C-alpha positions, 0 to 999 in steps of 0.5 A: 361144127367140125366135119370129118372125112370118109372115103367111100367106094360106090358100087351101084346104089350102095356105098361101103366105107373103106377107111376108118378113124384109127383107134387110140391104140393104133395111134399110140402104137404108130407114135411109138413106132415112129419115135423108136425109128427116129431115136434109133437113127439118132443113136446110130449117128451118135455112135458114128460120131463117137467113133470118130472122137474115140482114140486120139481125141477122146479117152473113155468119157473125157475129151483130151485137151492136149492135142497139138496136131488138131482133129481131123475125122476119118470120114472127112469133114463134109461127112462128119458135119452131115452126120452132126446135122442129121443128129440135130434134125432127129433130135429136133424132130423127136422134140416136136413130135413128142409135144403134139 
């Protein structure tokens, strides 16, 4: 037997329901909004990372292999690695969220 929860407000002898289970359409809209927000964050982080790689390291879509001086991000390694971590977290969240 499954039990649901209903929030009520009591005023005197009668109660009024103040919360209802959202419809399927409302849940789908919420799912789309959350997914869109996380995807946009992931794309923004990817754009930042790609901006770091453009120029000396990347040419168009191919990464240059002959770079004798090495790569150092302009934002510094801690910020660059944080962006990589945020991108991974966003993609992991999307993967788990879309499987629910």
